C-alpha positions as CSV (number, residue, x, y, z in Angstrom):
1,M,5.0,-21.8,-64.3
2,P,2.3,-22.6,-66.8
3,A,2.3,-20.1,-70.1
4,A,-1.2,-18.7,-69.1
5,L,-0.5,-18.1,-65.1
6,P,1.7,-14.9,-66.1
7,A,-0.9,-13.4,-68.4
8,L,-3.5,-13.9,-65.6
9,L,-1.6,-12.3,-63.5
10,R,-1.1,-9.2,-65.3
11,R,-4.8,-8.9,-65.9
12,L,-5.4,-8.8,-62.2
13,S,-2.4,-6.3,-61.5
14,G,-3.2,-3.9,-64.2
15,S,-5.4,-1.0,-64.2
16,T,-9.2,-1.3,-64.6
17,R,-11.3,0.7,-66.5
18,R,-13.9,2.6,-64.5
19,R,-17.2,2.3,-65.5
20,R,-19.3,5.2,-66.1
21,P,-22.1,6.0,-63.8
22,L,-25.3,6.5,-64.7
23,Y,-25.7,10.1,-63.9
24,E,-22.7,12.5,-63.3
25,S,-23.4,16.1,-62.3
26,S,-20.9,18.7,-63.4
27,R,-18.6,19.9,-60.7
28,G,-19.9,23.5,-59.4
29,E,-23.2,22.9,-61.0
30,S,-25.9,24.5,-59.3
31,L,-29.6,23.3,-59.6
32,E,-32.2,26.0,-60.6
33,T,-34.7,26.8,-58.1
34,R,-38.5,27.0,-59.7
35,I,-41.5,27.9,-58.2
36,L,-44.4,26.2,-59.8
37,P,-47.9,28.4,-60.0
38,A,-50.4,27.7,-57.9
39,A,-52.7,27.2,-60.8
40,I,-52.8,27.3,-64.6
41,A,-55.7,29.0,-66.6
42,T,-57.0,28.5,-70.1
43,A,-59.6,30.0,-71.7
44,S,-61.4,27.9,-74.9
45,K,-64.1,30.3,-76.2
46,T,-66.7,30.6,-73.6
47,T,-65.0,27.9,-71.3
48,L,-62.6,28.9,-68.4
49,N,-60.3,25.8,-67.5
50,I,-58.3,26.1,-64.2
51,T,-55.9,23.4,-63.1
52,G,-54.2,23.6,-59.7
53,D,-50.7,22.1,-58.9
54,A,-50.8,18.4,-58.5
55,E,-49.0,18.6,-55.1
56,A,-49.4,22.0,-53.8
57,G,-52.3,23.4,-52.4
58,S,-54.2,26.3,-54.2
59,N,-55.5,29.2,-52.8
60,L,-57.9,30.7,-55.5
61,Q,-60.8,33.5,-55.7
62,L,-63.5,33.9,-58.1
63,E,-65.3,37.0,-58.9
64,Q,-67.6,38.7,-61.6
65,I,-66.5,41.7,-63.2
66,S,-68.0,43.6,-66.3
67,G,-68.4,41.1,-69.1
68,G,-66.4,38.2,-67.6
69,V,-64.5,36.5,-64.8
70,R,-61.2,37.7,-62.3
71,L,-59.3,34.8,-60.9
72,T,-57.0,35.6,-58.1
73,A,-54.3,33.8,-56.7
74,L,-54.6,34.7,-52.9
75,S,-51.4,33.1,-52.6
76,G,-48.4,32.5,-55.1
77,T,-49.4,32.9,-58.8
78,I,-51.8,31.5,-61.7
79,R,-50.0,31.1,-65.3
80,V,-52.1,32.5,-68.3
81,N,-50.6,32.4,-71.6
82,G,-47.0,31.4,-70.2
83,A,-47.0,34.0,-68.1
84,D,-46.9,34.0,-64.0
85,V,-49.5,36.5,-62.5
86,T,-51.4,37.3,-59.3
87,S,-54.5,37.9,-61.2
88,A,-56.2,37.7,-64.4
89,D,-59.4,38.6,-66.2
90,F,-61.5,36.5,-68.9
91,T,-64.0,37.8,-70.9
92,G,-67.2,36.1,-72.3
93,I,-67.2,33.0,-69.9
94,T,-69.9,31.1,-69.5
95,T,-68.6,27.9,-68.2
96,L,-66.1,27.1,-65.7
97,N,-64.2,24.3,-64.9
98,V,-62.0,23.9,-61.7
99,R,-60.0,20.6,-61.5
100,L,-57.6,21.0,-58.2
101,G,-54.8,18.6,-57.1
102,A,-53.8,16.4,-54.0
103,G,-53.1,19.4,-51.9
104,D,-55.1,21.4,-49.6
105,D,-57.0,23.7,-51.6
106,T,-59.4,26.8,-50.9
107,V,-61.5,28.5,-53.7
108,S,-63.7,31.2,-52.8
109,V,-66.7,32.5,-55.2
110,L,-67.5,36.2,-54.5
111,G,-70.6,38.3,-56.0
112,S,-72.9,37.7,-58.4
113,L,-71.0,35.6,-60.5
114,N,-73.5,34.5,-63.4
115,L,-72.3,31.1,-65.3
116,K,-73.8,28.3,-67.2
117,N,-72.3,25.0,-66.2
118,V,-69.8,24.9,-63.4
119,T,-67.7,22.0,-62.3
120,F,-65.6,22.0,-59.3
121,N,-63.3,18.7,-59.0
122,L,-61.3,19.4,-55.5
123,G,-59.3,16.3,-55.6
124,D,-57.4,14.7,-52.8
125,G,-56.5,16.8,-49.5
126,D,-58.6,18.7,-46.9
127,N,-60.1,21.4,-49.2
128,S,-62.3,24.0,-48.7
129,L,-65.3,25.5,-51.4
130,S,-67.2,28.3,-50.6
131,V,-69.7,29.9,-52.8
132,G,-71.4,33.4,-52.1
133,A,-75.3,34.0,-52.3
134,G,-75.0,36.0,-55.6
135,M,-73.9,33.2,-57.6
136,N,-76.4,32.2,-60.5
137,V,-75.8,28.9,-62.5
138,T,-78.2,28.8,-65.2
139,G,-77.0,24.8,-66.2
140,K,-75.9,22.4,-64.3
141,L,-73.2,22.6,-60.8
142,S,-70.8,19.5,-60.2
143,V,-68.4,19.5,-57.2
144,T,-66.6,16.2,-56.5
145,G,-63.9,15.4,-53.6
146,G,-61.5,13.1,-53.1
147,T,-59.7,11.7,-50.0
148,G,-59.9,14.3,-47.3
149,D,-61.7,16.2,-44.9
150,D,-63.9,18.8,-47.2
151,T,-65.7,21.8,-46.6
152,V,-68.1,22.8,-49.1
153,S,-70.4,26.2,-48.4
154,F,-73.1,26.8,-51.0
155,E,-75.1,30.1,-51.4
156,G,-77.3,31.2,-54.6
157,S,-79.3,29.7,-57.4
158,I,-79.0,26.5,-59.8
159,A,-81.5,26.0,-62.4
160,K,-80.9,22.5,-63.5
161,S,-79.6,19.5,-61.6
162,A,-76.6,19.8,-58.9
163,S,-74.2,16.8,-57.9
164,I,-72.1,16.9,-54.5
165,S,-70.1,14.1,-54.3
166,L,-67.2,13.9,-51.7
167,G,-64.9,10.9,-50.7
168,L,-63.5,9.2,-47.6
169,G,-63.2,11.8,-45.0
170,N,-65.0,13.6,-42.5
171,D,-66.9,16.0,-44.6
172,Q,-69.1,19.2,-44.2
173,I,-71.7,20.6,-46.6
174,S,-73.6,23.4,-46.1
175,L,-76.3,24.9,-48.4
176,L,-77.9,28.2,-47.0
177,G,-80.8,29.7,-48.9
178,T,-80.2,27.8,-52.0
179,S,-82.7,27.9,-54.7
180,F,-82.3,24.2,-56.8
181,S,-85.0,24.5,-59.9
182,S,-83.8,20.5,-60.5
183,S,-82.9,17.2,-58.4
184,V,-80.1,17.9,-56.0
185,T,-77.7,14.6,-54.8
186,I,-75.4,14.9,-52.1
187,N,-72.9,11.7,-51.4
188,T,-70.3,12.4,-48.8
189,G,-69.3,8.7,-48.4
190,A,-67.4,7.0,-45.5
191,G,-66.4,9.3,-42.3
192,A,-68.1,11.5,-39.7
193,D,-70.3,13.9,-42.2
194,L,-72.0,17.2,-41.4
195,V,-75.1,18.0,-44.1
196,T,-76.6,21.4,-43.2
197,I,-79.5,23.0,-45.0
198,D,-80.8,26.2,-43.7
199,E,-82.1,29.7,-44.5
200,T,-79.4,32.5,-44.7
201,S,-78.1,35.0,-42.4
202,L,-80.9,37.2,-44.1
203,G,-83.7,34.8,-43.3
204,V,-83.8,33.4,-46.7
205,D,-85.3,29.8,-46.7
206,A,-83.6,27.2,-49.0
207,S,-85.7,25.9,-52.0
208,F,-85.6,22.4,-53.8
209,N,-88.3,22.1,-56.6
210,N,-87.4,18.6,-57.1
211,T,-86.0,15.5,-55.5
212,L,-83.5,16.1,-52.9
213,T,-81.2,12.9,-52.3
214,I,-78.8,12.6,-49.4
215,N,-76.3,9.7,-48.8
216,T,-73.7,10.4,-45.9
217,G,-72.2,6.7,-45.8
218,E,-70.8,4.9,-42.8
219,D,-69.8,6.7,-39.3
220,N,-71.6,9.1,-36.9
221,D,-73.1,11.7,-39.4
222,E,-75.6,14.3,-38.9
223,V,-77.7,15.6,-41.2
224,S,-80.0,18.6,-40.4
225,I,-82.6,20.2,-42.6
226,R,-84.1,23.5,-41.6
227,N,-86.2,26.3,-42.9
228,A,-86.7,24.9,-46.6
229,A,-89.3,24.2,-49.2
230,T,-88.7,20.8,-50.7
231,K,-90.4,18.1,-52.7
232,R,-89.2,14.6,-52.4
233,I,-86.8,14.0,-49.9
234,T,-84.5,10.9,-49.6
235,L,-82.4,10.1,-47.1
236,N,-79.8,7.5,-46.2
237,T,-77.2,8.3,-43.4
238,G,-75.9,4.3,-43.3
239,D,-74.5,2.4,-40.4
240,D,-73.2,4.1,-37.2
241,D,-74.6,6.5,-34.8
242,D,-76.6,9.2,-36.6
243,I,-78.8,12.5,-36.0
244,V,-81.2,13.7,-38.8
245,D,-83.3,16.6,-37.8
246,L,-86.1,18.2,-40.2
247,E,-87.3,21.1,-38.9
248,N,-89.7,24.1,-40.2
249,I,-90.2,22.0,-43.7
250,T,-92.8,22.5,-46.3
251,A,-92.6,19.3,-48.2
252,N,-94.5,18.8,-51.4
253,G,-93.3,15.3,-51.7
254,T,-92.8,12.3,-49.7
255,L,-90.3,11.3,-47.0
256,S,-87.7,8.4,-47.2
257,L,-85.6,8.4,-44.2
258,Q,-83.2,5.5,-43.9
259,T,-80.5,5.6,-41.0
260,G,-79.1,2.1,-40.8
261,A,-77.4,0.1,-38.1
262,G,-76.5,2.0,-35.0
263,A,-78.0,4.3,-32.3
264,D,-80.0,6.7,-34.3
265,I,-81.8,10.0,-33.3
266,L,-84.3,11.3,-35.9
267,N,-86.8,14.3,-35.4
268,L,-89.5,15.6,-37.4
269,V,-90.5,19.0,-36.1
270,S,-92.8,21.3,-37.6
271,V,-93.0,19.4,-41.0
272,T,-96.0,20.2,-43.3
273,Q,-96.6,17.9,-46.1
274,T,-98.9,18.9,-49.2
275,A,-98.4,15.6,-51.2
276,S,-100.0,12.3,-51.3
277,G,-98.1,9.0,-51.6
278,T,-96.2,7.1,-49.0
279,N,-93.5,8.3,-46.4
280,T,-90.9,5.4,-45.0
281,I,-89.2,6.0,-42.0
282,N,-86.5,2.9,-41.3
283,V,-84.1,3.5,-38.6
284,G,-82.6,0.2,-38.6
285,T,-81.0,-2.1,-35.6
286,G,-79.8,-0.3,-32.7
287,A,-81.3,1.6,-30.1
288,D,-83.2,4.5,-31.9
289,A,-85.3,7.3,-31.0
290,V,-87.7,9.0,-33.3
291,V,-89.7,12.2,-32.4
292,I,-92.8,13.8,-34.7
293,A,-94.2,16.6,-33.3
294,Q,-96.2,19.5,-34.3
295,S,-96.4,18.4,-38.0
296,S,-98.9,17.9,-40.6
297,L,-98.4,14.5,-42.7
298,K,-100.7,14.0,-45.8
299,A,-99.2,10.7,-47.2
300,N,-99.3,7.5,-45.7
301,T,-96.7,7.2,-43.0
302,N,-94.8,3.7,-42.4
303,I,-92.3,3.4,-39.7
304,D,-89.9,0.6,-38.7
305,L,-88.1,1.1,-35.7
306,G,-86.3,-2.1,-36.4
307,T,-84.7,-4.7,-33.6
308,G,-82.4,-2.7,-31.4
309,I,-82.6,-2.4,-27.7
310,I,-85.5,-0.5,-26.4
311,N,-86.4,1.8,-29.5
312,T,-88.6,4.9,-28.9
313,L,-91.0,6.7,-30.7
314,S,-92.7,9.7,-29.5
315,V,-95.8,11.8,-31.2
316,D,-97.1,14.9,-30.5
317,D,-99.4,17.6,-32.0
318,T,-99.2,15.8,-35.4
319,S,-102.2,15.0,-37.8
320,F,-101.7,12.3,-39.9
321,A,-104.1,12.1,-42.9
322,G,-103.0,9.1,-44.5
323,T,-102.7,5.5,-43.0
324,F,-100.2,4.9,-40.2
325,N,-98.4,1.7,-39.7
326,L,-95.5,1.3,-37.1
327,N,-93.4,-2.0,-37.1
328,T,-90.8,-2.5,-34.1
329,N,-89.6,-5.7,-32.8
330,G,-86.9,-4.3,-30.2
331,G,-85.0,-6.3,-27.4
332,V,-86.3,-6.1,-24.2
333,Q,-83.9,-4.8,-21.2
334,T,-84.8,-5.2,-17.4
335,G,-88.2,-6.2,-18.7
336,V,-89.2,-3.4,-20.6
337,G,-89.2,-3.3,-24.1
338,D,-90.0,-0.4,-26.9
339,V,-91.7,2.7,-26.1
340,I,-94.3,4.6,-27.7
341,N,-95.6,7.5,-26.6
342,I,-98.7,9.7,-28.3
343,E,-99.2,13.1,-26.8
344,T,-97.2,12.8,-23.4
345,N,-95.2,15.8,-24.1
346,T,-96.3,18.3,-21.2
347,S,-94.8,21.0,-22.7
348,L,-96.7,20.7,-26.2
349,V,-100.6,21.2,-25.3
350,G,-102.0,20.5,-29.1
351,G,-103.6,17.4,-30.2
352,T,-102.7,14.4,-32.3
353,V,-105.2,13.4,-34.7
354,F,-105.2,9.8,-37.1
355,S,-107.5,10.3,-39.7
356,K,-107.2,6.8,-41.2
357,A,-106.5,3.2,-40.1
358,A,-103.7,3.4,-37.2
359,K,-101.9,-0.1,-37.3
360,L,-98.7,-1.0,-34.6
361,K,-97.1,-4.0,-34.6
362,V,-94.9,-4.2,-31.7
363,G,-92.5,-6.7,-30.1
364,A,-92.1,-7.8,-26.4
365,A,-93.1,-6.1,-23.4
366,A,-93.4,-2.9,-25.5
367,D,-94.9,0.0,-23.2
368,I,-97.3,2.2,-25.1
369,N,-98.7,5.3,-23.5
370,L,-101.7,7.2,-25.1
371,G,-101.8,10.9,-23.3
372,L,-101.3,11.8,-20.0
373,L,-104.0,12.7,-17.4
374,E,-102.3,15.6,-16.4
375,V,-102.1,17.1,-19.8
376,S,-105.2,18.7,-21.9
377,S,-104.2,17.8,-25.2
378,D,-106.3,15.3,-27.3
379,T,-105.4,12.0,-29.2
380,D,-108.3,11.3,-31.9
381,F,-108.4,7.9,-33.8
382,L,-110.9,8.5,-36.4
383,S,-110.7,5.2,-37.9
384,T,-109.4,2.1,-36.9
385,L,-106.7,1.3,-34.4
386,S,-105.2,-2.1,-34.1
387,I,-102.0,-2.9,-31.7
388,T,-100.8,-6.4,-32.2
389,G,-97.9,-7.8,-29.3
390,I,-95.8,-10.6,-29.1
391,N,-95.1,-12.5,-25.8
392,P,-94.3,-11.0,-23.3
393,V,-97.3,-9.1,-23.9
394,A,-97.4,-5.3,-24.5
395,S,-98.5,-2.8,-22.0
396,L,-100.8,-0.1,-23.3
397,E,-102.1,2.7,-21.1
398,V,-104.7,5.3,-21.9
399,A,-105.4,8.4,-20.5
400,A,-109.2,7.7,-21.1
401,D,-110.5,11.2,-20.8
402,N,-108.2,12.8,-23.6
403,I,-108.3,10.0,-26.0
404,F,-111.0,9.3,-28.7
405,F,-111.8,5.9,-30.6
406,A,-114.1,6.0,-33.3
407,T,-114.1,2.0,-33.2
408,V,-113.1,-0.1,-30.2
409,P,-109.1,-0.8,-30.5
410,N,-108.5,-4.3,-31.9
411,L,-105.7,-5.6,-29.4
412,S,-103.9,-8.6,-29.6
413,K,-101.5,-9.7,-26.8
414,V,-101.7,-6.4,-25.3
415,L,-102.9,-5.4,-22.1
416,R,-104.8,-2.2,-21.6
417,T,-105.1,-0.1,-18.7
418,D,-107.4,3.1,-18.5
419,L,-106.0,6.0,-16.5
420,V,-108.8,7.9,-15.0
């Protein structure tokens, strides 16, 4: 046997040193169960910072107390100065910063909370923020949210700019009777979003003294602005099938309304405009429907119905103090193109007035109806009217007894029929 072989056999048959594992727990050792607080609150001079747990949801309540702010954990605890408590009072607070984690969080603000600047970062998750009517912010308001279905309800007053920006998800924003002295920007991102602006249950109207901007992104969104006084309104609901309702609005500014691709519905009812300039309505591609009723628009009005299959525009009981321009180039279905109805709603018996030039550029086989014989409401064109079609020619039906033309209409590729 070679000399090296016995040594090799001894090495193979001998005991092997056991390699120490990377981690060993002592036998019989138990892990301590630790309950983390729902949030950590720290005060630095006049600023209150609230940080939620990174993963677990927080359920917090804020309210005004004499000389300060009370923070309450409606579930779990909050950590203040190293101690876990269910409620804590902070005096001399003028600035509030709330930053929450990825869980499903709930924050409620009660009573007459008076602060300077307020920031809510809701994080990811399905979050809820509710701010009562008594809140008064003398500075700026900022609300942000991440991915998830967020709900934000706000009443009260904001002296400076306000920004609400929510991320991906089906978000809901309600501003009820809120007063804003400066600009307001709302972004909801992609998702089926709902934005509601209305009066309070006590009948207090919402008020916007500067520009109101709303961007809702893709998916089927709904935007409702009712019982409000506004300045300029800029709205973009993105693609997909959207619904926009503006009702009982006093607008001391222009309207810029864009709904993007999709079958959209846009209603302007009882809108009183006191500012000059130019209104722009663009509903993009898709089978869209626009209704303007019982309104008074001082600015010039430009409407683009886009290229969908059979778009419709209905105008009743509305006065246009500026110029009126309509552009539509929808497709034809079963021999019918876009439909334009002026003073054809039998339930509205007022009248429509075009004080300055009205120009209509319509697509193939458009169907234009001016008044109905059985409806006594009038339509007055106090300046020029021009209608330009394409082949196949447009059809124009005029309830002659109810329509006044200051000058003979200029028609191109339009077949006119007077109803008597």
